[in-house]
C-alpha positions as CSV (number, residue, x, y, z in Angstrom):
1,M,0.0,0.0,0.0
2,I,1.2,3.5,-0.8
3,G,0.3,6.8,1.0
4,I,1.1,10.4,0.3
5,G,1.5,13.2,2.8
6,Y,1.9,17.0,2.5
7,D,2.5,19.7,5.0
8,S,3.6,23.3,5.0
9,H,4.3,25.9,7.7
10,R,5.3,29.6,7.6
11,F,8.4,30.9,9.2
12,A,8.1,32.5,12.6
13,P,10.7,34.3,14.8
14,G,11.6,32.9,18.2
15,R,11.3,29.3,17.2
16,K,13.8,26.5,16.5
17,L,13.8,25.1,13.0
18,I,13.3,21.4,13.3
19,L,13.2,19.2,10.1
20,G,13.1,15.4,10.3
21,G,13.9,15.7,14.0
22,V,17.1,17.6,13.3
23,E,17.7,21.1,14.5
24,I,18.7,23.3,11.6
25,E,20.8,26.4,12.0
26,H,18.5,29.3,10.8
27,E,17.4,32.6,12.2
28,L,13.7,31.6,11.9
29,G,11.7,28.5,12.9
30,L,8.3,27.3,11.7
31,A,5.0,28.3,13.3
32,G,2.8,25.5,14.5
33,H,1.1,23.9,17.5
34,S,3.8,21.2,17.9
35,D,7.4,21.7,16.9
36,A,6.1,22.4,13.3
37,D,8.4,19.8,11.7
38,V,7.0,19.8,8.2
39,L,9.1,16.8,7.1
40,T,8.0,14.5,9.9
41,H,4.4,15.7,9.6
42,A,4.3,14.8,5.9
43,V,5.8,11.4,6.6
44,I,3.2,10.8,9.3
45,D,0.4,11.6,6.8
46,A,2.0,9.4,4.2
47,L,2.2,6.4,6.6
48,L,-1.3,6.9,7.9
49,G,-2.6,7.1,4.3
50,A,-0.8,3.9,3.4
51,A,-2.2,2.2,6.4
52,G,-5.7,3.5,6.0
53,G,-5.4,5.3,9.3
54,G,-6.7,8.8,8.7
55,D,-4.4,11.8,9.0
56,I,-2.2,13.6,11.4
57,G,-4.9,16.2,12.2
58,T,-7.2,13.4,13.3
59,M,-4.6,11.5,15.3
60,F,-3.0,14.6,16.9
61,P,-5.6,17.5,16.8
62,D,-4.0,20.9,17.0
63,D,-6.8,22.1,19.4
64,E,-5.6,19.6,22.1
65,E,-3.3,21.1,24.6
66,Q,-1.4,17.8,25.0
67,W,0.2,18.2,21.6
68,R,1.4,21.8,22.1
69,G,5.1,21.9,21.5
70,A,5.2,18.1,20.9
71,D,8.3,16.5,19.4
72,S,7.2,15.3,16.0
73,I,9.6,12.3,16.1
74,D,7.6,11.1,19.2
75,L,4.4,11.7,17.2
76,L,5.9,9.6,14.3
77,R,6.8,6.8,16.7
78,T,3.2,6.8,17.9
79,A,1.8,6.7,14.4
80,V,4.2,3.9,13.4
81,G,2.8,1.9,16.3
82,T,-0.6,2.0,14.6
83,V,0.6,0.7,11.2
84,A,-0.1,-2.9,10.5
85,G,2.6,-4.2,8.2
86,M,6.2,-3.4,7.4
87,I,7.1,0.1,6.4
88,V,9.3,-0.5,3.4
89,N,10.2,2.9,2.1
90,I,9.7,6.6,2.7
91,D,10.6,9.2,0.1
92,A,10.3,12.9,1.0
93,T,11.0,16.2,-0.7
94,L,11.4,19.5,1.2
95,I,10.6,22.6,-0.7
96,C,12.2,25.9,0.4
97,E,14.4,28.7,-0.7
98,Q,16.4,28.9,2.5
99,P,18.2,27.5,4.5
100,R,20.3,25.1,2.4
101,L,19.5,21.7,3.6
102,G,22.1,19.5,1.9
103,P,24.4,19.3,5.0
104,Y,21.4,18.0,7.1
105,K,19.8,15.4,4.8
106,A,21.8,12.3,6.0
107,E,21.0,13.1,9.6
108,M,17.3,13.6,8.8
109,E,17.2,10.3,6.9
110,R,18.8,8.5,9.9
111,T,16.5,10.0,12.4
112,I,13.3,9.1,10.5
113,A,14.8,5.6,9.6
114,D,15.4,5.0,13.3
115,A,11.8,5.8,14.2
116,T,10.3,3.8,11.3
117,S,12.8,1.0,10.6
118,A,12.4,1.8,6.9
119,R,14.6,2.9,4.1
120,V,14.4,6.7,4.0
121,T,15.3,9.2,1.3
122,V,15.1,13.0,2.0
123,K,15.5,15.4,-0.9
124,A,15.5,19.2,-1.0
125,T,14.6,21.6,-3.7
126,S,13.7,25.3,-4.2
127,N,10.6,26.8,-5.7
128,E,12.7,28.9,-8.1
129,G,11.5,32.1,-6.5
130,M,7.9,31.4,-7.2
131,G,5.0,31.9,-4.8
132,W,5.0,32.0,-1.0
133,I,7.8,29.4,-0.8
134,G,9.8,31.3,-3.4
135,R,9.5,34.5,-1.4
136,G,11.0,32.7,1.6
137,E,7.9,32.7,3.7
138,G,8.0,29.1,4.8
139,I,8.7,25.5,4.0
140,A,6.6,22.7,2.5
141,C,7.2,19.0,2.2
142,I,5.6,16.1,0.2
143,A,6.2,12.5,1.3
144,V,5.4,9.1,0.0
145,A,5.4,5.9,2.1
146,M,5.1,2.2,1.1
147,V,3.8,-0.3,3.6
148,Q,3.7,-4.0,2.9
149,S,0.7,-5.6,4.6
150,E,1.3,-8.6,6.8
């Protein structure tokens, strides 16, 4: 089974930038109820979609105080616990103009792989200056996951 996930968050001052559970050196973080980790959120949605398990907003509603400031890797581990079957592969693409993510991709892949026991690929691209991402207002991510049923 295959699932797809998407998430986006705008930049916000006074927050850490966390992507794939890795703190990225940058002057702005991302706004959100949890740690606003767009990569991990997209991966969670992809896994839940592949498993027929709804979406991140249903599992971790942003109007519930218990999820405020949550570590998204912890949320990922919780979501993985609901997936029946083996998570085979996760492929994700981060979309942003800044910061440059190349130096962090291997660590992001390891962190997500450790939480999912899957093969993980993280890619990064820009939006070539187009739209809100191109103006440097935030980051988006799209992810695909493959789950082999038991």
